[in-house]
C-alpha positions as a Python dict, from the first residue, in 0.01 Angstrom:
ca = {
    (1, 'M'): (0, 0, 0),
    (2, 'F'): (-324, 175, -102),
    (3, 'I'): (-420, 151, -471),
    (4, 'P'): (-618, 455, -594),
    (5, 'F'): (-925, 378, -800),
    (6, 'H'): (-794, 560, -1109),
    (7, 'S'): (-503, 312, -1119),
    (8, 'L'): (-730, 5, -1122),
    (9, 'I'): (-755, -44, -1500),
    (10, 'P'): (-381, 16, -1565),
    (11, 'E'): (-295, -232, -1286),
    (12, 'L'): (-536, -494, -1420),
    (13, 'S'): (-395, -449, -1771),
    (14, 'K'): (-51, -571, -1663),
    (15, 'S'): (54, -924, -1753),
    (16, 'Y'): (147, -1014, -1396),
    (17, 'Q'): (89, -899, -1038),
    (18, 'T'): (235, -1037, -717),
    (19, 'L'): (4, -1223, -480),
    (20, 'S'): (8, -932, -236),
    (21, 'K'): (-84, -683, -508),
    (22, 'T'): (-351, -919, -641),
    (23, 'K'): (-519, -932, -299),
    (24, 'Q'): (-514, -551, -283),
    (25, 'L'): (-674, -527, -626),
    (26, 'H'): (-933, -788, -525),
    (27, 'A'): (-1017, -586, -213),
    (28, 'L'): (-1055, -272, -423),
    (29, 'I'): (-1301, -424, -670),
    (30, 'R'): (-1500, -566, -377),
    (31, 'K'): (-1514, -224, -218),
    (32, 'T'): (-1629, -62, -542),
    (33, 'H'): (-1886, -338, -610),
    (34, 'L'): (-1704, -446, -928),
    (35, 'S'): (-1627, -795, -804),
    (36, 'L'): (-1941, -933, -969),
    (37, 'D'): (-1835, -804, -1310),
    (38, 'P'): (-1693, -1096, -1516),
    (39, 'F'): (-1424, -872, -1672),
    (40, 'F'): (-1271, -775, -1338),
    (41, 'A'): (-1319, -1122, -1193),
    (42, 'T'): (-1134, -1279, -1488),
    (43, 'K'): (-836, -1049, -1442),
    (44, 'I'): (-810, -1114, -1067),
    (45, 'S'): (-861, -1488, -1113),
    (46, 'R'): (-578, -1498, -1366),
    (47, 'F'): (-341, -1316, -1129),
    (48, 'Y'): (-425, -1563, -851),
    (49, 'A'): (-357, -1854, -1086),
    (50, 'L'): (-22, -1712, -1195),
    (51, 'N'): (75, -1704, -827),
    (52, 'D'): (-37, -2067, -780),
    (53, 'D'): (-320, -1961, -548),
    (54, 'L'): (-585, -2183, -705),
    (55, 'S'): (-800, -2176, -393),
    (56, 'S'): (-854, -1799, -414),
    (57, 'A'): (-906, -1817, -790),
    (58, 'R'): (-1171, -2085, -746),
    (59, 'N'): (-1344, -1900, -460),
    (60, 'L'): (-1371, -1591, -677),
    (61, 'F'): (-1508, -1800, -964),
    (62, 'D'): (-1767, -1967, -740),
    (63, 'E'): (-1891, -1630, -612),
    (64, 'M'): (-1977, -1512, -965),
    (65, 'P'): (-2347, -1538, -1057),
    (66, 'D'): (-2275, -1456, -1424),
    (67, 'R'): (-1971, -1618, -1579),
    (68, 'S'): (-1834, -1521, -1919),
    (69, 'V'): (-1649, -1769, -2140),
    (70, 'F'): (-1330, -1579, -2053),
    (71, 'L'): (-1381, -1645, -1683),
    (72, 'W'): (-1454, -2011, -1750),
    (73, 'N'): (-1140, -2040, -1963),
    (74, 'S'): (-933, -1862, -1700),
    (75, 'I'): (-1016, -2111, -1423),
    (76, 'I'): (-998, -2413, -1658),
    (77, 'R'): (-656, -2301, -1777),
    (78, 'A'): (-547, -2246, -1417),
    (79, 'Y'): (-620, -2610, -1328),
    (80, 'A'): (-457, -2735, -1648),
    (81, 'R'): (-148, -2524, -1581),
    (82, 'N'): (-114, -2700, -1246),
    (83, 'Q'): (-158, -3042, -1408),
    (84, 'D'): (-498, -3085, -1236),
    (85, 'F'): (-676, -3204, -1548),
    (86, 'H'): (-944, -3387, -1349),
    (87, 'N'): (-1086, -3059, -1219),
    (88, 'A'): (-1029, -2891, -1556),
    (89, 'F'): (-1246, -3148, -1734),
    (90, 'R'): (-1504, -3140, -1457),
    (91, 'L'): (-1538, -2764, -1501),
    (92, 'V'): (-1590, -2807, -1875),
    (93, 'K'): (-1877, -3046, -1810),
    (94, 'E'): (-2025, -2789, -1574),
    (95, 'M'): (-1974, -2518, -1836),
    (96, 'L'): (-2174, -2718, -2091),
    (97, 'T'): (-2477, -2699, -1862),
    (98, 'S'): (-2446, -2323, -1826),
    (99, 'E'): (-2532, -2039, -2064),
    (100, 'S'): (-2167, -2002, -2170),
    (101, 'V'): (-2049, -2172, -2487),
    (102, 'P'): (-1694, -2314, -2501),
    (103, 'D'): (-1467, -2147, -2757),
    (104, 'S'): (-1146, -2246, -2934),
    (105, 'F'): (-931, -2173, -2630),
    (106, 'T'): (-1146, -2400, -2413),
    (107, 'F'): (-1092, -2694, -2648),
    (108, 'A'): (-723, -2613, -2698),
    (109, 'C'): (-672, -2636, -2322),
    (110, 'L'): (-855, -2970, -2312),
    (111, 'A'): (-651, -3110, -2601),
    (112, 'R'): (-331, -3025, -2416),
    (113, 'G'): (-467, -3197, -2106),
    (114, 'C'): (-540, -3515, -2300),
    (115, 'A'): (-190, -3517, -2445),
    (116, 'E'): (-34, -3467, -2101),
    (117, 'N'): (-247, -3751, -1960),
    (118, 'L'): (-181, -3978, -2260),
    (119, 'D'): (-558, -3999, -2298),
    (120, 'V'): (-629, -4092, -2660),
    (121, 'C'): (-1000, -4157, -2598),
    (122, 'G'): (-1035, -3823, -2423),
    (123, 'L'): (-865, -3644, -2712),
    (124, 'R'): (-1104, -3803, -2959),
    (125, 'C'): (-1397, -3680, -2747),
    (126, 'V'): (-1248, -3331, -2744),
    (127, 'H'): (-1206, -3350, -3121),
    (128, 'G'): (-1567, -3454, -3161),
    (129, 'G'): (-1683, -3178, -2927),
    (130, 'L'): (-1511, -2899, -3115),
    (131, 'L'): (-1656, -3032, -3442),
    (132, 'V'): (-2004, -3015, -3287),
    (133, 'F'): (-1942, -2650, -3197),
    (134, 'G'): (-1826, -2568, -3550),
    (135, 'L'): (-1458, -2526, -3468),
    (136, 'G'): (-1321, -2800, -3693),
    (137, 'V'): (-1112, -2563, -3906),
    (138, 'D'): (-1035, -2306, -3637),
    (139, 'S'): (-661, -2235, -3635),
    (140, 'V'): (-624, -2246, -3256),
    (141, 'C'): (-815, -2573, -3221),
    (142, 'S'): (-649, -2735, -3521),
    (143, 'S'): (-301, -2643, -3404),
    (144, 'S'): (-371, -2784, -3058),
    (145, 'L'): (-510, -3106, -3210),
    (146, 'V'): (-206, -3146, -3435),
    (147, 'S'): (25, -3101, -3137),
    (148, 'A'): (-178, -3335, -2913),
    (149, 'Y'): (-215, -3615, -3168),
    (150, 'S'): (157, -3594, -3247),
    (151, 'K'): (255, -3618, -2880),
    (152, 'L'): (42, -3931, -2858),
    (153, 'G'): (219, -4081, -3160),
    (154, 'L'): (-83, -4044, -3389),
    (155, 'V'): (97, -3839, -3652),
    (156, 'D'): (-128, -3964, -3937),
    (157, 'K'): (-432, -3834, -3749),
    (158, 'A'): (-249, -3506, -3689),
    (159, 'R'): (-180, -3474, -4063),
    (160, 'K'): (-549, -3529, -4145),
    (161, 'V'): (-638, -3239, -3915),
    (162, 'F'): (-367, -3026, -4076),
    (163, 'D'): (-484, -3102, -4430),
    (164, 'R'): (-840, -2991, -4352),
    (165, 'V'): (-722, -2635, -4281),
    (166, 'V'): (-747, -2431, -4601),
    (167, 'D'): (-487, -2167, -4514),
    (168, 'P'): (-271, -2286, -4222),
    (169, 'D'): (-86, -2014, -4031),
    (170, 'L'): (276, -2037, -3916),
    (171, 'P'): (201, -2192, -3573),
    (172, 'M'): (4, -2464, -3753),
    (173, 'W'): (294, -2540, -3989),
    (174, 'N'): (530, -2547, -3691),
    (175, 'S'): (303, -2785, -3498),
    (176, 'M'): (289, -3032, -3787),
    (177, 'I'): (664, -3016, -3858),
    (178, 'S'): (733, -3060, -3486),
    (179, 'G'): (490, -3354, -3483),
    (180, 'Y'): (686, -3530, -3755),
    (181, 'G'): (1010, -3456, -3568),
    (182, 'C'): (881, -3591, -3236),
    (183, 'C'): (767, -3912, -3406),
    (184, 'G'): (1097, -3958, -3592),
    (185, 'F'): (962, -3888, -3942),
    (186, 'W'): (1233, -3637, -4032),
    (187, 'N'): (1189, -3690, -4409),
    (188, 'D'): (819, -3600, -4390),
    (189, 'G'): (910, -3298, -4181),
    (190, 'L'): (1159, -3180, -4443),
    (191, 'R'): (905, -3233, -4722),
    (192, 'L'): (647, -3030, -4533),
    (193, 'F'): (908, -2760, -4470),
    (194, 'S'): (980, -2746, -4846),
    (195, 'A'): (607, -2719, -4920),
    (196, 'M'): (583, -2438, -4667),
    (197, 'R'): (867, -2250, -4836),
    (198, 'N'): (720, -2306, -5183),
    (199, 'I'): (397, -2125, -5094),
    (200, 'G'): (593, -1830, -4954),
    (201, 'E'): (544, -1896, -4581),
    (202, 'K'): (846, -1760, -4396),
    (203, 'P'): (988, -1991, -4124),
    (204, 'D'): (1081, -1862, -3780),
    (205, 'G'): (1307, -1995, -3504),
    (206, 'Y'): (1043, -2240, -3385),
    (207, 'T'): (1020, -2387, -3734),
    (208, 'M'): (1392, -2459, -3740),
    (209, 'V'): (1387, -2617, -3395),
    (210, 'A'): (1090, -2829, -3503),
    (211, 'L'): (1301, -2954, -3795),
    (212, 'L'): (1603, -3023, -3578),
    (213, 'L'): (1392, -3230, -3335),
    (214, 'G'): (1364, -3501, -3596),
    (215, 'L'): (1738, -3507, -3669),
    (216, 'A'): (1869, -3634, -3337),
    (217, 'D'): (2003, -3961, -3482),
    (218, 'P'): (2385, -3942, -3526),
    (219, 'S'): (2349, -4078, -3880),
    (220, 'L'): (2155, -3760, -3970),
    (221, 'L'): (2427, -3524, -3846),
    (222, 'G'): (2501, -3393, -4196),
    (223, 'I'): (2137, -3305, -4260),
    (224, 'G'): (2110, -3139, -3919),
    (225, 'Q'): (2417, -2927, -3985),
    (226, 'G'): (2267, -2825, -4319),
    (227, 'V'): (1944, -2713, -4152),
    (228, 'H'): (2142, -2533, -3884),
    (229, 'G'): (2351, -2350, -4143),
    (230, 'F'): (2046, -2262, -4351),
    (231, 'C'): (1879, -2114, -4046),
    (232, 'L'): (2168, -1892, -3939),
    (233, 'K'): (2252, -1784, -4292),
    (234, 'G'): (1891, -1706, -4370),
    (235, 'F'): (1832, -1495, -4061),
    (236, 'S'): (2162, -1313, -4109),
    (237, 'Q'): (2106, -1229, -4476),
    (238, 'A'): (1750, -1119, -4413),
    (239, 'G'): (1851, -904, -4118),
    (240, 'D'): (1589, -1094, -3921),
    (241, 'N'): (1746, -1036, -3580),
    (242, 'S'): (1436, -1114, -3376),
    (243, 'N'): (1408, -1460, -3534),
    (244, 'A'): (1772, -1533, -3456),
    (245, 'L'): (1685, -1471, -3090),
    (246, 'H'): (1368, -1681, -3120),
    (247, 'F'): (1578, -1964, -3262),
    (248, 'F'): (1807, -1960, -2959),
    (249, 'R'): (1518, -1948, -2713),
    (250, 'A'): (1329, -2223, -2891),
    (251, 'M'): (1637, -2447, -2884),
    (252, 'N'): (1682, -2373, -2515),
    (253, 'R'): (1316, -2449, -2441),
    (254, 'E'): (1344, -2787, -2614),
    (255, 'G'): (1653, -2876, -2408),
    (256, 'M'): (1888, -2851, -2705),
    (257, 'N'): (2233, -2708, -2633),
    (258, 'A'): (2324, -2405, -2841),
    (259, 'D'): (2673, -2418, -2990),
    (260, 'P'): (2907, -2116, -3026),
    (261, 'V'): (2777, -2045, -3377),
    (262, 'V'): (2420, -2006, -3250),
    (263, 'I'): (2533, -1800, -2950),
    (264, 'V'): (2741, -1562, -3162),
    (265, 'S'): (2455, -1518, -3410),
    (266, 'A'): (2206, -1447, -3129),
    (267, 'L'): (2446, -1202, -2962),
    (268, 'A'): (2495, -1023, -3293),
    (269, 'A'): (2118, -1000, -3328),
    (270, 'S'): (2087, -851, -2981),
    (271, 'A'): (2363, -603, -3065),
    (272, 'Q'): (2195, -498, -3389),
    (273, 'L'): (1864, -449, -3211),
    (274, 'A'): (2047, -262, -2931),
    (275, 'I'): (1841, -448, -2672),
    (276, 'A'): (2045, -545, -2366),
    (277, 'G'): (1787, -778, -2207),
    (278, 'P'): (1827, -1071, -2448),
    (279, 'G'): (2201, -1004, -2455),
    (280, 'C'): (2226, -1040, -2076),
    (281, 'E'): (2023, -1361, -2101),
    (282, 'L'): (2271, -1493, -2358),
    (283, 'H'): (2568, -1385, -2146),
    (284, 'G'): (2424, -1582, -1855),
    (285, 'Y'): (2389, -1887, -2080),
    (286, 'V'): (2752, -1844, -2190),
    (287, 'L'): (2876, -1838, -1830),
    (288, 'R'): (2661, -2134, -1722),
    (289, 'H'): (2792, -2348, -2008),
    (290, 'G'): (3156, -2240, -1992),
    (291, 'L'): (3150, -2087, -2341),
    (292, 'E'): (3339, -1774, -2239),
    (293, 'I'): (3663, -1952, -2331),
    (294, 'D'): (3559, -1936, -2697),
    (295, 'V'): (3725, -1631, -2854),
    (296, 'M'): (3438, -1546, -3089),
    (297, 'V'): (3177, -1584, -2816),
    (298, 'S'): (3362, -1353, -2573),
    (299, 'S'): (3421, -1099, -2849),
    (300, 'A'): (3051, -1110, -2938),
    (301, 'V'): (2956, -1051, -2572),
    (302, 'I'): (3188, -748, -2560),
    (303, 'D'): (3048, -615, -2888),
    (304, 'M'): (2690, -668, -2769),
    (305, 'Y'): (2734, -472, -2445),
    (306, 'S'): (2914, -196, -2632),
    (307, 'K'): (2645, -156, -2900),
    (308, 'C'): (2372, -165, -2635),
    (309, 'G'): (2535, 132, -2462),
    (310, 'F'): (2698, -54, -2171),
    (311, 'I'): (3066, 4, -2244),
    (312, 'D'): (3156, -41, -1875),
    (313, 'L'): (3010, -394, -1881),
    (314, 'A'): (3197, -462, -2205),
    (315, 'L'): (3522, -364, -2033),
    (316, 'Q'): (3438, -578, -1730),
    (317, 'V'): (3389, -881, -1953),
    (318, 'F'): (3716, -805, -2131),
    (319, 'R'): (3914, -768, -1806),
    (320, 'S'): (3763, -1084, -1659),
    (321, 'L'): (3909, -1302, -1935),
    (322, 'S'): (4225, -1490, -1846),
    (323, 'R'): (4360, -1453, -2198),
    (324, 'Q'): (4293, -1179, -2452),
    (325, 'N'): (4378, -1194, -2819),
    (326, 'I'): (4371, -947, -3107),
    (327, 'V'): (4003, -1014, -3184),
    (328, 'M'): (3898, -917, -2830),
    (329, 'Y'): (4120, -609, -2830),
    (330, 'N'): (3966, -500, -3159),
    (331, 'S'): (3617, -534, -3010),
    (332, 'V'): (3711, -319, -2711),
    (333, 'I'): (3885, -53, -2921),
    (334, 'L'): (3586, -34, -3153),
    (335, 'G'): (3349, -7, -2857),
    (336, 'L'): (3542, 267, -2681),
    (337, 'G'): (3585, 462, -3004),
    (338, 'S'): (3215, 441, -3089),
    (339, 'H'): (3137, 588, -2744),
    (340, 'G'): (3375, 880, -2802),
    (341, 'L'): (3629, 752, -2549),
    (342, 'A'): (3934, 806, -2769),
    (343, 'S'): (4188, 833, -2486),
    (344, 'Q'): (4079, 505, -2330),
    (345, 'A'): (4078, 340, -2673),
    (346, 'F'): (4437, 445, -2733),
    (347, 'A'): (4532, 322, -2386),
    (348, 'V'): (4392, -21, -2476),
    (349, 'F'): (4576, -3, -2807),
    (350, 'Y'): (4907, 65, -2628),
    (351, 'E'): (4835, -216, -2383),
    (352, 'M'): (4788, -452, -2676),
    (353, 'L'): (5124, -352, -2820),
    (354, 'E'): (5297, -395, -2485),
    (355, 'K'): (5167, -752, -2466),
    (356, 'G'): (5333, -826, -2797),
    (357, 'L'): (5014, -850, -3002),
    (358, 'E'): (5049, -710, -3353),
    (359, 'P'): (4766, -497, -3489),
    (360, 'D'): (4592, -638, -3794),
    (361, 'E'): (4382, -468, -4061),
    (362, 'S'): (4078, -482, -3834),
    (363, 'T'): (4267, -298, -3559),
    (364, 'F'): (4349, -4, -3782),
    (365, 'F'): (4002, -11, -3935),
    (366, 'C'): (3849, 13, -3586),
    (367, 'S'): (4087, 296, -3501),
    (368, 'A'): (4030, 489, -3821),
    (369, 'S'): (3652, 450, -3835),
    (370, 'C'): (3576, 519, -3469),
    (371, 'L'): (3860, 729, -3331),
    (372, 'L'): (3908, 972, -3618),
    (373, 'P'): (3583, 1163, -3547),
    (374, 'C'): (3688, 1205, -3182),
    (375, 'W'): (4031, 1353, -3239),
    (376, 'S'): (4174, 1645, -3428),
    (377, 'G'): (4372, 1561, -3742),
    (378, 'Q'): (4709, 1666, -3595),
    (379, 'R'): (4657, 1473, -3272),
    (380, 'W'): (4547, 1159, -3460),
    (381, 'Q'): (4845, 1180, -3696),
    (382, 'G'): (5085, 1196, -3404),
    (383, 'H'): (4936, 890, -3235),
    (384, 'F'): (4920, 694, -3559),
    (385, 'Q'): (5283, 770, -3648),
    (386, 'Q'): (5394, 678, -3295),
    (387, 'N'): (5203, 349, -3304),
    (388, 'E'): (5327, 267, -3653),
    (389, 'T'): (5687, 321, -3535),
    (390, 'R'): (5632, 95, -3231),
    (391, 'V'): (5483, -178, -3449),
    (392, 'C'): (5771, -164, -3697),
    (393, 'H'): (6029, -194, -3423),
}
């Protein structure tokens, strides 16, 4: 497919391109003599790396007579991403002989490589190098050093790096708390968390997961439950829906299983934000882990799809359940009513009665709050009186 020249910048501005599209973009910048511009070369090189085509990325890099620090970082990061730290370090040595000067992202990539290779000596060299280049208190470098030292078990060294930073940002706090957790120093992690709260720094989902990492011992179950409860309560009270979703994703990334409480909280956050994408992701997690049998989880899934505007999907989830209770029926009635589908809502209400389920206060609240605006007063009164008679008998 031909790519017009006026679409070049918008296409290069995207976060990802397929390998086929990347080759087309590469051909276009060659044709327009832009392939020697470091900006365009960096973008194309990054796309190649994301598609695991390191050979093409390296060929493009080697063709460049003038290489910016961004291009150097792009190819170094590409090798590091593929666990080829030998070539990554070799490129850094080559970079030091060029006119380009390594920046914080260069050293952060190297620090990660040392941690992955369990190379303590290499990490100390990286630390010394960034000090030489005046990046000793840089937030990106410091955070990467804290994380790397912690992964290598040198948590005291990590803390020294942390303490040198005058005003640590949230990722830095998270790195240090996670470092304590990974090394089993849960009490130090909790103390640092308290210090973070005392200066007014607001934790996010990654902070809470960092805390929980250090509480894996069964004897610390009570403390872990307290942290868990604090997290969910805090996000809920603050209306911080995005952090509730971050908390779930961070737990998932660390290999920690999310329990029904976390899932319901994350689904509620997705519903409040009215964003179906994270909700679908959560629904997939629910199905993969067999959590659909939990009443509150299934009701939360139904509520999420309804509030995100997908009432048909909410009904599909409801009908797919082998057993439905009053909580699930209430969720469906509320969803149908909020979408103006009064007739279908009443049909579900009748179905509930026929199955012998008695409406509770929530049922009538859902009916009154959502169905009343959809129906005329006389029509509503007739249905309500009829339903009240059926319930009484």
